[in-house]
N, C-alpha and C positions, 0 to 999 in steps of 0.2 A: 386892130382886131387881135383878139387873143384866142388861143386854142388850148383846150385842156389836153395835156399830153400824158400826165400820169397822176394818180392819187397815191399819196405816200402816208406812211405812219412815221411820225417824227420821233426820233431819238434826240437826246441832247446834242450829240455830234452832228446829226443831219440837220437839226434846227440851225445851228451856227453856220454850217456849210451853205445851206440854202439861202439864208437871209444875209450872209456876207456876199454871196455871189449873184443875188437877184434883188431887184427892187421889191419892196414889200407888196406893192400893188399887184405883182404877178401871182401872189398867193391868195387864194380865196377860200371861203368856207373853213376858216381855221376853227378847230375844235379844241377845247381845253378839258383836261381831266379835273378831278375833284380838288387837286392841289394847285390848280391854276396854270399847269404846264401845258404847252401846246402838244397835242397828241396826234393830230392828223390835219391834212390840208390838201386842197386841190391846187396843183401848181400849173400856172398858165405861162406859156412862152409866146412871145410875139411871133405871129405868122410871117413868113417871108413872102 
């Protein structure tokens, strides 16, 4: 079971931080800008 805990706007720094520290499946609804960069995502954390 996953719970949405926050929605973020991705910067290059936060992109690398998040995807280095979480499995990609925890991030849903990834949106890209016109240059193909990720710009936002809903981050899911495993519920305890």
